[in-house]
C-alpha positions as CSV (number, residue, x, y, z in Angstrom):
1,M,122.2,103.2,79.6
2,N,125.7,102.5,80.9
3,N,128.1,104.5,78.7
4,A,130.6,101.6,78.7
5,L,128.0,99.4,77.1
6,S,126.9,102.0,74.5
7,K,130.4,102.6,73.1
8,K,131.3,101.3,69.7
9,Y,133.6,98.3,69.8
10,D,135.4,96.8,66.8
11,F,134.4,93.2,67.4
12,D,133.3,90.7,64.7
13,I,129.5,90.6,65.0
14,D,127.3,87.7,63.9
15,A,123.8,88.7,64.7
16,S,120.5,87.2,63.5
17,V,117.0,88.2,64.5
18,N,117.2,87.0,68.1
19,T,120.9,86.3,68.4
20,Y,123.4,88.7,69.9
21,A,127.2,88.1,69.6
22,G,130.2,90.2,70.2
23,E,129.1,93.8,70.7
24,L,125.4,93.1,70.8
25,A,125.8,90.5,73.5
26,L,127.7,92.8,75.8
27,P,124.8,94.2,77.9
28,Y,123.5,90.7,78.6
29,V,126.7,88.7,79.1
30,T,128.3,91.6,81.1
31,A,125.1,91.7,83.3
32,A,125.5,88.0,84.0
33,V,129.1,88.5,85.1
34,L,128.5,91.7,87.0
35,G,125.6,90.2,88.8
36,A,128.1,88.4,91.1
37,E,128.3,90.6,94.3
38,T,132.0,90.1,94.7
39,I,132.5,91.6,91.3
40,N,129.9,94.4,91.3
41,Q,130.9,95.6,94.8
42,D,134.6,95.9,93.6
43,R,135.8,93.3,96.1
44,C,138.0,91.7,93.5
45,R,140.0,92.7,90.4
46,L,138.2,92.1,87.2
47,I,140.2,91.4,84.0
48,E,138.1,91.4,80.8
49,G,138.9,90.1,77.3
50,V,140.6,86.9,78.5
51,V,140.7,84.2,75.9
52,G,141.9,80.9,77.2
53,K,144.5,81.9,79.8
54,A,146.0,85.1,81.2
55,V,149.3,85.5,83.1
56,I,149.1,87.7,86.2
57,S,152.5,89.2,86.9
58,G,153.7,90.8,90.1
59,L,156.8,91.9,91.9
60,A,157.8,90.2,95.2
61,F,160.3,92.1,97.5
62,T,162.2,90.9,100.5
63,D,164.3,93.1,102.7
64,V,166.1,95.5,100.4
65,I,167.8,97.7,103.0
66,Q,171.2,96.7,104.4
67,A,173.9,98.2,106.5
68,S,176.0,100.9,104.7
69,A,179.3,99.7,103.3
70,C,181.8,100.8,100.6
71,A,180.5,98.3,98.0
72,G,177.4,96.7,99.6
73,T,176.2,93.3,98.8
74,D,174.0,92.5,95.9
75,G,171.0,90.5,97.0
76,A,168.2,88.6,95.3
77,D,165.6,90.9,96.9
78,L,163.3,91.4,93.9
79,A,161.6,88.6,92.1
80,L,158.9,88.4,89.4
81,T,155.8,86.4,90.4
82,E,153.4,84.8,88.0
83,Q,150.0,83.3,88.4
84,V,148.0,81.8,85.6
85,L,144.3,82.4,85.3
86,E,142.3,80.1,83.1
87,V,138.7,80.9,82.1
88,N,136.0,78.2,82.1
89,S,133.5,78.0,79.3
90,L,130.0,78.5,80.8
91,M,126.5,78.6,79.3
92,V,123.1,79.5,80.4
93,K,120.1,77.7,78.9
94,E,116.6,78.5,80.2
95,T,113.1,77.7,78.9
96,I,110.7,80.4,79.9
97,C,106.9,80.5,79.5
98,R,105.8,83.8,78.1
99,G,102.5,83.6,80.0
100,T,104.3,83.2,83.3
101,I,106.7,86.2,83.0
102,F,104.4,88.5,81.0
103,P,102.6,89.9,84.1
104,T,106.0,90.9,85.6
105,W,107.0,92.5,82.4
106,M,103.7,94.3,82.2
107,A,104.2,95.7,85.7
108,A,107.6,96.9,84.6
109,Q,106.6,98.3,81.2
110,G,103.0,99.4,81.9
111,R,101.8,98.0,78.6
112,M,101.5,94.6,76.8
113,Q,102.1,93.5,73.3
114,R,101.4,89.9,72.3
115,N,100.9,89.5,68.6
116,G,103.0,86.6,67.7
117,D,106.4,88.4,67.8
118,I,108.5,89.0,70.9
119,P,108.6,92.8,71.4
120,P,112.2,94.0,71.6
121,S,111.7,95.4,75.0
122,F,110.3,92.1,76.2
123,A,113.3,90.3,74.7
124,D,115.6,92.7,76.6
125,F,113.6,92.0,79.8
126,L,113.9,88.2,79.4
127,L,117.6,88.3,78.7
128,S,118.3,90.8,81.5
129,S,116.3,88.8,84.0
130,T,118.1,85.6,83.1
131,A,121.4,87.4,83.3
132,A,120.7,88.7,86.8
133,Q,119.9,85.1,88.0
134,A,123.1,83.9,86.3
135,G,125.1,86.4,88.2
136,T,123.8,85.0,91.5
137,S,124.8,81.5,90.5
138,L,128.2,82.8,89.3
139,E,128.9,84.3,92.7
140,N,128.7,80.8,94.2
141,L,131.1,79.4,91.5
142,L,133.6,82.1,92.2
143,W,134.1,81.0,95.8
144,Q,133.1,77.4,95.9
145,G,134.0,76.2,92.4
146,A,132.5,73.0,90.8
147,T,134.2,69.8,89.9
148,T,133.7,70.0,86.1
149,T,132.1,73.3,85.5
150,F,134.4,75.6,87.5
151,P,137.4,73.6,88.8
152,L,139.1,76.4,90.6
153,G,137.2,78.7,93.0
154,F,138.7,81.0,95.7
155,L,137.9,78.5,98.5
156,S,137.4,75.2,96.8
157,N,137.8,73.3,93.5
158,N,134.7,71.1,93.8
159,G,131.8,73.0,95.3
160,T,132.5,71.9,98.9
161,I,134.5,74.2,101.2
162,N,136.5,71.9,103.4
163,E,140.2,71.3,104.1
164,A,140.8,69.4,100.9
165,G,138.9,71.9,98.9
166,I,140.8,74.9,100.4
167,D,144.1,73.1,99.7
168,A,143.2,72.8,96.0
169,S,141.7,76.3,95.7
170,A,143.0,79.6,94.3
171,C,143.8,80.6,97.9
172,K,145.8,77.4,98.7
173,G,149.0,79.5,99.1
174,F,147.5,81.6,101.9
175,I,148.5,81.1,105.5
176,E,146.1,78.6,107.1
177,H,144.9,79.8,110.5
178,D,143.2,77.0,112.5
179,T,140.1,78.4,114.2
180,G,139.6,75.1,116.0
181,G,136.3,73.2,116.5
182,T,134.4,76.0,118.3
183,A,131.3,76.9,116.4
184,W,131.1,80.5,115.2
185,T,128.6,82.6,117.1
186,A,128.3,86.2,118.2
187,T,130.3,85.3,121.3
188,T,133.2,83.6,119.5
189,I,133.5,85.5,116.2
190,L,135.8,88.2,117.6
191,G,138.2,85.6,118.9
192,H,138.4,84.0,115.4
193,M,138.9,87.3,113.7
194,N,141.6,88.2,116.2
195,G,143.5,85.0,115.3
196,V,143.2,85.6,111.6
197,F,144.3,89.2,111.9
198,A,147.3,88.1,114.1
199,A,148.3,85.6,111.4
200,A,148.0,88.3,108.7
201,Q,150.7,90.3,110.4
202,A,153.2,87.7,109.2
203,V,152.4,88.5,105.5
204,P,154.8,91.3,104.4
205,G,153.0,94.5,103.5
206,I,149.5,93.1,103.4
207,L,148.1,95.4,106.1
208,Q,148.9,98.4,103.9
209,K,147.2,97.1,100.8
210,P,144.1,99.2,99.7
211,G,140.8,97.6,100.7
212,C,142.5,94.8,102.7
213,G,139.9,93.1,104.9
214,F,137.9,90.1,105.9
215,Y,135.7,88.1,103.5
216,V,133.0,86.3,105.5
217,S,129.6,84.8,105.0
218,Y,126.5,86.8,105.7
219,E,125.9,84.7,108.8
220,A,129.4,85.4,110.2
221,Y,128.9,89.1,109.3
222,S,125.7,89.2,111.4
223,F,127.6,87.5,114.2
224,Y,130.2,90.3,114.0
225,L,127.5,93.0,114.1
226,Q,126.0,91.4,117.2
227,A,129.5,91.2,118.8
228,M,130.1,94.9,118.0
229,A,126.8,95.8,119.7
230,A,127.9,93.9,122.8
231,Q,131.3,95.7,122.6
232,N,129.4,99.0,122.7
233,T,130.8,99.8,119.2
234,G,134.1,101.0,120.7
235,P,137.0,102.3,118.6
236,G,138.3,98.9,117.9
237,F,135.1,97.5,116.5
238,N,132.9,99.9,114.7
239,Q,130.4,100.3,111.8
240,S,130.0,103.2,109.4
241,M,127.5,103.9,106.6
242,E,130.0,102.0,104.3
243,G,129.8,98.9,106.4
244,A,131.5,97.2,109.4
245,T,135.2,97.5,110.0
246,Y,137.6,95.7,112.3
247,L,140.4,97.9,113.6
248,G,139.8,100.0,110.5
249,Y,139.8,97.0,108.1
250,P,136.6,96.4,106.2
251,V,134.5,93.3,106.8
252,Y,132.9,92.1,103.5
253,P,129.7,90.1,103.7
254,T,130.1,87.6,100.8
255,P,127.2,85.6,99.5
256,G,129.5,83.1,97.7
257,I,130.7,81.9,101.1
258,P,127.9,79.7,102.4
259,N,126.5,80.4,105.9
260,A,126.8,76.8,106.9
261,V,130.6,76.9,106.6
262,D,132.7,78.6,109.3
263,V,135.5,80.1,107.1
264,M,136.9,83.6,106.5
265,V,139.5,85.0,104.2
266,F,141.8,88.0,104.9
267,T,143.2,89.6,101.8
268,Y,142.7,92.6,99.5
269,P,140.5,93.1,96.4
270,D,143.4,93.3,93.9
271,N,144.6,89.9,95.0
272,L,141.4,88.2,94.1
273,V,141.3,88.2,90.4
274,V,138.3,87.3,88.2
275,G,138.9,86.9,84.4
276,T,136.2,86.9,81.8
277,N,136.0,86.8,78.0
278,A,133.6,89.8,78.0
279,Y,134.8,92.3,75.3
280,S,136.7,89.6,73.5
281,G,134.0,89.2,70.9
282,N,133.6,85.5,71.8
283,E,130.5,86.0,74.1
284,Q,127.0,85.3,72.8
285,A,123.4,85.6,73.9
286,A,120.4,84.3,72.1
287,L,116.6,84.3,72.6
288,I,114.9,81.5,70.6
289,P,111.1,81.8,70.0
290,V,110.3,78.0,70.2
291,Y,106.6,78.9,70.6
292,Q,106.6,79.6,66.8
293,Y,107.5,76.0,66.1
294,D,106.1,73.6,68.7
295,G,102.8,75.2,69.7
296,S,104.0,76.0,73.2
297,D,104.1,79.4,74.8
298,N,107.9,79.1,75.6
299,V,111.0,80.9,74.6
300,K,114.5,79.8,75.3
301,V,117.3,82.0,76.5
302,S,120.9,81.0,75.9
303,M,124.2,82.7,76.9
304,D,127.7,81.6,76.3
305,F,130.7,83.2,78.1
306,A,133.8,82.3,80.0
307,V,135.0,83.1,83.6
308,G,137.8,82.0,85.9
309,V,139.5,83.1,89.1
310,Q,143.1,83.2,90.5
311,T,145.0,85.0,93.2
312,A,147.5,87.6,92.0
313,V,150.1,86.9,94.7
314,A,149.8,83.3,96.0
315,G,150.8,84.0,99.6
316,D,149.1,87.3,100.2
317,G,146.3,86.3,102.5
318,V,145.1,84.2,105.4
319,V,142.3,81.6,105.4
320,G,140.7,81.0,108.8
321,F,139.0,77.5,109.1
322,D,138.9,74.5,111.3
323,F,141.9,72.7,110.0
324,T,142.1,70.2,112.9
């Protein structure tokens, strides 16, 4: 078991037979959040315990060096930046037939118990399986948003990545590099990445940020791998066991960016912030044995938690897209 999940936390706990809240909900709600690939691959900064809103503070520097003089000139070279991250209340509610999922559980457990009660291990299996699927859906919300459910994603506010969506997204302050109307393929992807990288050089200090790199769809990532093969994997374009890099900068395949959309983001993980109420005591998971009451063979799985996104420094990045 993950040691972080087995520690004792001083949260208020309200637990009934099949309801898990606060400490008891942690393994399931955390699994739902960490199921998002951008989070579990450490390609963003995760802030836990957020209730309502969180202020992300940073320091912005301009040129602080000047010519030597007796007195010097005081300048406004240091400023405090603030970004506000607001979490969205989310829920998972699924009806699952025990007879449908029991064979899978049997294969995993090597045994079967079906005597009118849900075995605790089966309950864990149901909750964990649902949490894993929720994580996949959450990955899409992180990047694409949704009009009412998740009104601020990294690349859209309404579930559609287009110019209007980008301009209302968490990355709206990034430099916009116009990639033109040319479709992205294995023969054009390097040109688009070259343009985004050139635009990033105008962002002070970004190229020195740890983990700074390209966030692309899996389709664009495959185009890049094909382009590298055509380039003979020279020193400028190479791939290691840790993944592909461009001039030493990582290229992150990102499932939350849809393959059908030609868009890429150049920034660093600490600048993409995901906030969640996990560890605040407000998260909850429940498994409801409705088969005991309605004659069906169904159970219901319910989870309640909150997640939101924001950038830490509004201008620290580039979005490559067809802005024409």
